[in-house]
N, C-alpha and C positions, 0 to 999 in steps of 0.2 A: 757490399761483397761478402763475400763468405772467401775463407783460408782454412786451409786443412792440412795436417799431415796424414801419409801415405806410403806404407810399406811396398817396394818396388823390387824386388832381385835381393831380397835379403835385407834392402837398407833401406833408408825412411828418405822421404823429401817432401819439402813442404809446399803446397801445390795453392791456385787460386781455384777453385771451383764454379766455373760457370755452367750455363745452362746445357751445352752440349757435350761439352770434355774439362777435364784437369786439365791445368797448367802450370807448368813447374816453375816455381820462382826462382830455382839456386840453390839456395839453403836445404840444409836436410833437416835444418826441423823449426817450426812455429817460432819458438824463441828466436832464435838468428833474423828471423826477416822483424820481430817485434824491435831487434836492439838496433835496429839500425832508422834514426831520426826522419828521412823519408819514405819510411816503409811503406804509407799510404799509396806514395804516387807512385813507388817500383812496386807495388804489388798488381794494383792495379795495369800498370804498362807492361809488364811481363810477359813476353812468348816465348818462351822455354818447350819444352819436349811438353806434350799432351797425350793422355792417357783418357781412353773413352768411360762414362760415367756406372756401369754396367761392370761389376764387379772389383772395386774399387777397394781393395786391403788398408781401410784407416787404423793408421794408429794411436797412441793417446793424444789426442790435440796438440798437446806439449808432452816433449817426451824425457826433458828437464829441464822442471821449472826451479828453479829456486826458492820459492815457498809455496804451500798449498796452505791456505788459512780456509777454515770453516767455522761456519755459524752456526746455531745452538739455538730452540727455542724462538725460532722468529717469525715466526708464522702462529696468527691468532688464534684458527682453528685447531693448532697441533698444538698450542699451550694448553688451552682447554682440555683437548682429550688428555693430556699429560697429567692434569692437578695441578697444575704451573698458574705460576702469577706472572702476569706479561713483566721481564727484564728493564731495569732501567737503563740499562748500558748492553751492548750486542755480549754474546757469551758465545767465548772464540776456545776456537781449538786447532790444530794442524793434523795433517797427514804427509807421510814424503810418497817419492816419485814412486817407488815401486808398488805403490797400491792403485796406481793408474792403469788401466784397460782399455784396448779403441773402443769402437761405436756397437761394434759387432763382434768382439772376443769375448771368450766364455770368462762367465765371477767363476772363481775358483773359491767355495765353500772349504772354510781351515777345517781341518782335522779334530783343533782346537775346540771347533767352538760345537754349540747344538742349539742356537738361536741366532739366527744370519737373518736379517730385518732390510726392508728396502726403506729407503727414503731418497724420493722423487727430487732432483734441486735444482735451482735455474745457478749454472755457474759465469761470473764475468773474468775474464782476463786482463793483464794489462798494461795495457804500450808504451807507457812514456815513465821515466823515473818519476816519483814522485815522495814527497813527504811533508807533513804538519800543514796538509792542502786544503785548503776552504774548500767548499761545495764545488764552484766552478773550476776549479782547477783538479779537485777529483772527479768530474765527469768527463774531463776532457784529458784526461786518465784512461780510461776505460778503451781497452783496444775493440772488444766486443761483447756478447755474450752467447753464451754454450750450455748444453744439457749432461747434466753431470745425477748419478745416483751413487748416495754416500751409504752406501750399505754398508751394515752395522753389526757385530758382533756383539747382541746385548748383555750376554752373560759375562761376557767380557766388560764389557762398558763400564756396567754397574758393579768391578769387583771394587771400587775405588768412586773417590769424588770425582776426580779426575776423569777424563774421558777418551784420553789418548788409545789405550791398548786396546778400545772394542772399535775403536775409527781406522783403523791404517792396517789389517790384516793386508799382506800384497795378493795383487790380482784382483781387486775386487770393485773396484770403484769406476765404471764404465766415463768416459767424458768425447766427447765429439760430439756428432761427426766431425763439424767443421765450426769455429767463428762466424758471428755474423755482425758486422759491425753495425755502429749504434744508428745510423744514417739507416738503415734497411732493419731492425731492430728494437725500440729504443727500452724494451723488456717492461716498461712501467704496469703492461696489463695483458693478457692473454691467457689461456686456460693450459694449465700444467697438471698432466697425470704419471701417473705407473700404473700399469698392470702385468697380474702375473697369472699365466698361460688361458689369458685372455679375460678375465675377470677385473673390471675397475677396482683401486685398492683407493688410490687418492685421485681426488680429481678438484681443482680449484683453482682460480685465476688469482696470478702472480700478485695483482693489487691486494692481497691478502695479508700482504710482506708488514712486518712489522717496523724495521729497518731496512731503508731502499738500498739499492748496491752505492749510489755515489754518498748514502749520510754512511756505508760500509765503506767507502775506499776513504772518505775523509777521517772518521775514528779511527782506523787499522795505522794510516799513516802518521798519525803523531806519535806512531808504539816503534815503529821500525820503516825504513823507507821501503814504499813499492818498488819492484826493479819488471821492466817487458818480461813477459811470460808466465808472473806470476798469478796464479790461479786462485777465484776465493769463492767458494762455494754458499749460498747465501743462509741454506737453511729450507727445512721441509713444512711440507703442509700437513694437516690432520689425514685417519688414515692407516696411520704407519701396524705394523702386526705387532708390536710388542702391546701395543695400546686395544686391541682386540679382545674378547671373552669368549671362551677360551684366548690365550696369545695363537697367533699364527708366525708360522717361521718360513722361509724356503726350504728347498731339499732339492735333490740331483735332480736336473732333466729340469726343473723347473724355467718357466721364459721368462723373464722381465722386458717390460717393455715401458719406457723413460720415455714420456713426448711433450713438448711446450709448443706452442700454436707460436710459427713463423722462424722456429728453429732448428726443427728437424726432430730424430729421435732418435735411441739408440736401442738397439734389440740385443739380448745379452741372454744366455743359458744359462745355466747353473752348472757346476759341476763341483764332485768332491773331491778334494783333494786326495793326489797320488799317496802312495808312501814313498 
């Protein structure tokens, strides 16, 4: 099953994306859907107003997540290219909701940065409140998977030892276009890629991941309760612009296409921030 949040007449609507149409589920946002204990049953049975697939205006998959938790240095090839050692524990940082954009929205390149970089990532969304989860509980808590690009201001990221300031500029992080439930996309393998203006910058199999989604949910839930609609971005593979010699960064008008096999793609045009 595929679920999404779309924009309709200036408002948002949670929908189920079928092969030939998008069917409204009732709530305005996917977070509201996931807060229902029986969301899988009600989403599958929903028969609300329908919209043709062509021209759907996808909002960020979740418009009001309680938390967006991201994982750094979590792909073996990326660890190698950045000259790091494999971490013993997941490297965590956060984003805020205003960083998120829809699957086809413009990425805003902030005027304050001259080093905006791409980072294709597999994202998961929590569907059941969970705390101190073992791996079985963690697996059951995952509502599904989606595509994310953790577009990063490298010149801000490395100002300090903490990365937050480089990771959560507004309107920089595409998430979508939809959530695919685990029965259709287990996300243990499959090609992930990032193209900039049609040139492949990143390409790897998701199996190159160090800490997998279930391990991450279990680990993070020992720190804080994970709630329906929370997003976990699981890290990026090798091929980022900052690691190239010389480094390469995003520019005004660049088209970033982030794709994961079985999950779809985000396609975003970069635009310089307006004064």
